[in-house]
C-alpha positions in Angstrom: 85.6 99.8 24.9 84.7 103.5 25.0 87.1 105.4 27.4 84.3 107.1 29.3 82.5 103.8 29.8 85.8 102.2 30.9 86.5 105.0 33.3 83.0 104.9 34.7 83.1 101.2 35.3 86.6 101.4 36.9 85.5 104.2 39.3 82.3 102.3 40.2 84.4 99.3 41.1 86.5 101.5 43.3 83.3 102.8 45.0 82.0 99.3 45.5 85.3 98.3 47.2 85.3 101.5 49.3 81.6 100.9 50.2 82.2 97.3 51.3 85.0 98.6 53.6 82.8 101.4 55.0 79.9 99.0 55.8 82.4 96.7 57.5 84.0 99.5 59.4 80.7 100.9 60.6 79.1 97.5 61.2 75.9 98.6 59.5 74.3 99.3 56.1 72.2 102.0 57.6 72.5 105.3 55.9 73.2 106.8 59.3 76.3 104.6 59.3 77.3 106.0 55.9 77.1 109.5 57.3 79.2 108.5 60.3 81.9 106.7 58.3 82.2 108.8 55.2 80.7 112.2 55.8 82.2 113.1 59.2 83.3 116.5 60.4 86.6 116.7 58.3 84.7 115.9 55.1 81.9 118.3 56.1 84.5 121.0 56.4 86.3 120.3 53.1 83.1 120.0 51.0 81.3 122.7 53.0 78.4 120.2 53.6 75.0 120.7 55.0 73.5 117.5 56.3 69.8 118.0 55.5 68.5 114.6 56.6 70.1 111.5 58.1 68.0 108.5 58.9 68.5 104.8 58.5 66.6 105.0 55.2 67.6 108.4 53.8 70.6 110.6 53.7 70.4 114.1 52.1 73.5 116.2 51.9 74.2 119.5 50.1 77.9 120.1 49.1 78.7 123.8 48.6 82.3 123.2 47.4 83.9 120.6 45.1 87.7 120.4 45.1 87.5 118.3 41.9 85.6 121.0 40.0 88.1 123.7 41.2 91.0 121.5 40.1 89.5 120.8 36.7 88.8 124.5 36.2 92.4 125.4 37.1 93.6 122.9 34.5 91.5 124.7 31.8 88.8 122.0 31.3 85.7 123.2 29.6 82.3 123.3 31.3 81.3 120.3 29.1 84.4 118.3 30.1 83.9 119.1 33.8 80.3 117.9 33.6 81.4 114.6 32.0 84.3 114.2 34.5 81.9 114.7 37.4 79.6 112.0 36.0 82.5 109.6 35.9 83.7 110.6 39.4 80.1 110.2 40.8 80.2 106.5 39.7 82.2 105.9 42.9 79.5 107.5 45.0 76.9 105.3 43.3 79.0 102.2 44.1 79.2 103.2 47.7 75.5 103.7 47.9 74.9 100.3 46.3 76.8 98.7 49.2 74.4 100.3 51.6 71.4 98.9 49.7 70.6 102.4 48.4 70.3 104.5 45.3 71.9 107.9 44.8 70.1 110.7 43.1 71.9 113.9 42.2 69.3 116.5 41.4 71.7 119.4 41.6 75.4 119.5 40.6 78.0 122.2 40.8 79.7 120.7 37.7 76.6 121.3 35.7 76.1 124.9 36.8 74.1 124.5 40.0 75.1 126.5 43.2 75.6 123.2 45.1 75.6 119.4 44.7 72.5 117.7 46.2 73.3 114.1 47.1 70.2 112.1 47.9 70.8 108.6 49.1 67.7 106.4 49.8 67.1 102.8 50.4 66.0 100.9 47.3 62.9 99.3 48.8 61.3 102.7 49.4 
């Protein structure tokens, strides 16, 4: 199996596991519950987040800092490598979203040269 595919699948499994635990911890698959359990104040501070919208059906968050991108840059990774590593890392976030019955769109991404990451979770049945 291709190493990128292998890594992506492994990270997604981790996200699914984490997502199941977050749903159980919060007692809901509402996206408001995801915000409460995963994107609380400590995470908001670390990732310099702006919560744009938080409803049961939609969660829009802008991340203005990514510690992974900074670490990869310090290690000397190329911009192309960083973009690919980010795609792999985001498989976990996709897995978490799946546990909430939602889809994750990422229209902007720091690792791909945008000034911030725009995470857009929305319920599948929309």
